[in-house]
C-alpha positions, 0 to 999 in steps of 0.5 A: 733418125729421132726414133733411132736416137730415143731407142738408143738412148733408152738402151744407154739408160737401161745399161747404166741404171741398175747401178745407179738405183742400187742404195749406196752403202750405209753404216749406222753408228750407235752406242758410241762411249768411252770410259773416263781417263784413270789420271793423267793418262795420254791414251784413251779408247772408244767404243761403238756399234757399227751396222751395215746396210743392204751392202758391206762395207769396212771400217777404215779409220777414225779421228777426234779433236781430242787426240792427236791420233785415233786408229782401229785396234784389237785386243787379243788374248795369246796364251795369257798375255793380252796383246793389242795391234792395229787393224786397217780394216774392220770388216762389216758384213751386210745387214750385221752389227759389229760391236767395238768393246773393251777386250776386242775391236776399239778406237784407240786414241793417243796423245789425248789433248786432255784427260776424258772426264765422265759426264762429258762427250766429244765427237768422233769421225769414222772413215769407211771404205765405201759409206760417207764418214759418220761423226758420232758424239761419245758419251764418257762414262766412269772409269768402271763403266760397263761395256753394255748399258742395259744388257743383262751382264751390264753391271760388270766390269769385264776387266778387259777379258774377250768372252768370244763376241766382243768384236764379232758379228752377231 
């Protein structure tokens, strides 16, 4: 009887173990930044790079104590007119990086409690479909700050134009 129970326990362990040993979804968040507010603006945008681990995930929300509301948004150019819309989920493919940047995907912050000031920072919590929430420190850069510091085109202000790679996987 004892041998039969040991064999049954081993069989159950083998059946359950593969799921238990699989790496949990994990998203790394880097390069968190926002531009300083223009005057008394009540809105702002934050940008980050999201890199998924071995499993794909989705960005499904954001929050910050500096604003009443934070949402994932996408800017698009439709017939020469820039449009912005809320996005309920943003796919992050396994092993890939999705960059939120001006003119593409971004975290839109509504009803700022105070203007964003260059040189200061604030916390931003990102919520994912499968990974644990991640809180990062967002550095506030001057109004004319470039999207990618250290990038060959980093000194240019792209003026909100979408150059094809913004918000896309690399």
